[in-house]
N, C-alpha and C positions, 0 to 999 in steps of 0.2 A: 558488312561490318556490324558486329553485335556490340551493343553498349553494355558496359558493366553496371549491374544493378547496385545501387547504394544501399546502405543499411537503413532500416526503419528506426524511428525515434526510440522505440523500446529496446531494440538491439543495441543501439548506441549507449543507452542508459545502463543496460546490463553489463556491457563491456567496460564501461567507465567504473562501475562498482567493482568489477573484477580487479581492476588496477589497484584500487584502494585496499581491497581485502587481501590481495596477494602480497602487496608490499608492506602493508600496515605502517605507512609513512604519512607525513604531512607534506603537502605540495602547494606551490604557488601556481597561478594560472599559466605563466610562461612555461613552467615545468610540465604541466599537463598538456600544453599545446605541443611540446616536443615528444612526450612519451606516448600519448594516445594514438597518433598516426602510425608510429613505428610498431608498437606492440599489439594494438587492437584494431587497426585499420579504420579509426574514426578520423574523418577529415579535420584538418587543423582549423578550418573555418567554423566548424560546428561545435568545437570543444567547449567554448565559452557558453553557448546556448544550452548544451546538454548539462554542463556542470551547474548552471543556474537553475535549471529545472529540478535537478537532484537536491539542491539547497532548498528550493521552494517547497519541495515535498518532504523535507526533514530527513532525507536519507543521507545527506552529506552535511557536515558542520562547516561553517565558515566564520572566520574571525579576522577582523582588521587589526593588525599590529603595526603601528607606525603608518607607513604609506603602502604597505603590502597586505593583500588578502591571502589568508592561508586556508586550505581546504583539507579536510580529513574525514574518514569514515572507517570505523573499526568493526570487525565481524561481531563483536560482543554487543554493540549497540543495536545492530539489526536483530540479534537474538532476543535482546530484552524488549525491543519494540514488538516483536511477534508474540512474546509471552504476555505482554500487557494487553495486546489486542485479543489474544485467546481468552484471557481472564474476563475481559469485558464481554465478549461474546457468550462465554459460559454463564456469566451472571444474567445476561439478557435471556438466555435460554431457560434458566431455572425460574426466572420471574414469569416468563411466558407459560411455562408448564404449571406453575402455581396458579396463575390467573385462569388457565384452562380448567384446572381441577375445581377452583371456586365456582366457575360458571357452570360446570357440570352439576355440582351440588345444588346450586340455585335452580337449575332446570329440574332436577329431581324433586326438590321441595315444591316447585310450582305445579308439578304434575299431580301431587297428592291431593285427593278430593275432587279432582276434575275428571270428567268423562269426555272421551273424544266423541264428537258427533259428526255425522256426515249429513250435510244438507244438500238436497237436490232441488234446484229451482227449475220449474217448468214454465215456459213462456207460452 
């Protein structure tokens, strides 16, 4: 008898995000517990845990309205998050390149008027 291997946490998260991106709808937890096992093969017992991890990471939005929690994630939000991250990384890269250039200039200035000497110590 071979046992069926379950999905990893990352696979569950990716499949849950597919549900949000494909439907572009707002869900309650009970809706997700019905949809996820049927469409994406995520066990109903782990839906709440996976959904909470996505909310904690800011990939899915959650709002409490009355006594219910509503969950949603739209493709445009993911796109904007990637663009912001790209902008931050590009600015860090340009700052790093500028610092590198300044250090190179400082090194060249420090070398002016100095001679390299080779000392050999004999014991």
